[in-house]
Residue, then its C-alpha position, 0 to 999 in steps of 0.5 A: m178920392g171920390g171921382q179922382p181915383l187916379a189923382g196925382r198918379s204919373i202914368v206912362v202911355t206908350r201907344p203910338a203918337g196919334q193913338a194915345d189921345g183917348l187913353c190920355a184924356a180918360l186918365e186926366a179925367l180921373g185925375a192922373e198925369p198922363l206922360c206920352f212916350p210912344l214905343l212904336t213909330i208908325a210911318p208909310v211904306a217907302d214905296p206905295a207901288p205894291l199898294q197901288a197895284m193891289a187896288r187893281r187886284l182886289g177882285e181876286f180875293s174873297l176876304a180882306f183882313f185889316v190887322s189895325p187902324n193903321a192898316v185901315r188908314f195906310a191901306l185905303d189911303a193908297i188904294l181907294p184913289v186908284a180903284p173902288w173897293p169891290d162889293s164882293l170883297q168881304v172885310a174883316t178886322v179885330g179891335k174896336g179901334s179898327e172897327a171904328a176906323l172902317a166905319e169912318r171910311g163907309f164899311s158898314r158890314v165888317i166881320a169882327p170878334s165881339i169878345g177878344f182882341d187878338s188873332e185867336a178870337v178872330l180864328a174862332l169866328p165862323a167866317f174863318q173856319a175851314e169850311a168857310v175859307a178853304g179854297r178862297r183867297v184872303l188878303v191880310l193888310r198889315g205892318d211890316g213883320g207882326r204875328d203870322l198866326l192868322g195867315d199860317t192858320l188860314t193856310a192850314r185850313g185851305a185858304r190861299v193867303e197873300y200879305l200886303t205891308c201897308y206901313h212901317r213899324g219902328g222903335p221909339a224916337d223920343d229920348p228916354s232920359p227924362l222918363v228914366e230920371r223920373a223913375r229913378a226919382g220915384r216919380l212914376d206910378a205906372l207904365t201902360l204897355t199895349s203890345s209885345e213889340g213895345v215891351a221889347h223896345l222898352l227893354a232895349l232903352p238905356g236905363a231900362e233897368v231903372l224902369k223895371a221897378v215901375p208897375v206895368f199894366a197890360p191889357h192882354p196875357r201875351i203882353a203881360a207875359a212878355a213884361g214878366e219875362g223881361g224882368f218887370a217887378q210887378v206886372v198887372l193884367t187888366g181887361p182888354g183895350d183902353t177900358g180895361l187899362i183904366e179900370g185896372l189902374a183905378a182898382h189897383f190904386a183904389a185898393g191902396k197899392p203902393s204907387a211904385y217901388p223904393g225911389 
């Protein structure tokens, strides 16, 4: 196939709307047909008052951690019109997308892991060790729900942690019927799954049993484990991020692996 290792492959992209464009463009460049089916919907919180109130309290904290690009977007959209970001408040995050979102807002000194894209990687950083955080106040800006590992571990290390909900996460809003029918007809080659929460939403869809026959590609061991436990017949663990997904998909199909399953 030369420069088109994914030519003719129909690949489902499940990132939230507005966050899938880069992956879809990369897949198209390799000849694939990306099919967008967001498994998470992202929306502002119903009441922005707590976010606006936090703008006046930022000086109480030593470290602010943004869990995602959405946290950056929704938090800063509400906070910065009320008060400027204090120079004394360090900023941390995880993931290249979050780093880029902060850079776009003018944050040039951001604490983030260069290897690893999860809470475990963050907690291994020097700035998050007990000697660095004990007695300090840490603000975690996130969506509703999510993992508590970061906050729980920082609390155990002596930090005083406060959470601020910046956005709401919900399940898929689109009709899954066209996707299920394509799978039933043997016209889906791969599903990309980029969050454990998304796996749960996928399993709850009508027709999920049909989708379980489609090969799944996941960029993190936790997501791959959730997919395996959910009953997907073939789960491929790739490298992290969009780059890892693309490389994993290309390698899988270049090796002549079957596109999917008995149609």
